[in-house]
Structures are given as C-alpha cells and as structure tokens.
C-alpha positions in Angstrom: 5.9 -5.3 -11.8 3.1 -7.0 -11.0 1.9 -10.0 -13.1 -1.6 -10.4 -14.2 -4.0 -13.2 -12.3 -1.4 -13.2 -9.7 -1.6 -12.2 -5.8 0.6 -9.2 -5.0 1.6 -6.9 -2.3 2.5 -3.3 -2.7 4.0 -2.0 0.6 3.2 1.5 1.4 4.3 3.4 4.5 2.6 6.1 5.9 2.4 7.7 9.5 0.1 5.7 11.7 -3.0 6.3 11.5 -3.1 8.2 8.4 -5.4 6.9 5.4 -4.2 6.4 1.9 -5.4 5.7 -1.7 -3.5 3.5 -4.3 -4.3 3.1 -7.5 -2.8 0.7 -9.9 -2.4 1.8 -13.8 -2.1 -0.6 -16.9 -0.1 -0.5 -19.8 -2.8 0.4 -21.8 -4.1 3.2 -19.3 -6.6 1.5 -17.5 -6.7 2.0 -13.9 -8.1 0.0 -10.6 -8.0 0.9 -7.1 -6.4 -1.4 -4.7 -8.0 -3.0 -1.3 -6.0 -2.7 1.9 -5.1 -5.8 3.6 -4.4 -6.4 7.0 -1.2 -6.1 8.5 -0.5 -6.7 11.9 3.4 -5.3 11.9 3.6 -3.0 14.9 3.8 0.7 14.2 7.5 1.9 14.8 9.0 5.3 15.8 11.2 6.9 12.9 12.6 10.1 14.0 9.9 11.1 16.3 7.0 10.1 14.1 5.1 6.7 14.2 4.9 4.7 11.2 2.9 1.8 10.3 
C-alpha cells in the first residue's frame, strides 16, 4: 500500500539488462506511470540467470 504525498519505492526484480514498465492504479481507477530510480545494487546470479 502506498500513501498519497509520501515518497515510496516499489522493488521490481527482473533479469539484468531487461527493461520494465510499472503503472500504479489508484482506487478510483486512475493510473500513473512510475519513474525508475537509481539502484546501485550489484547484479547477482540466481540459478544461472543474472538479476539486478
């Protein structure tokens, strides 16, 4: 749950180098696209696939 007027993060886990789009849907059916922030966490190997 995200609260109005408060900064929040939404972790999204994808294969390293993969692009992703995330949209937020409001309770009143409105929508908003989210912006990707910088995350300098190193990629890691998960069963032979790099994540990060």
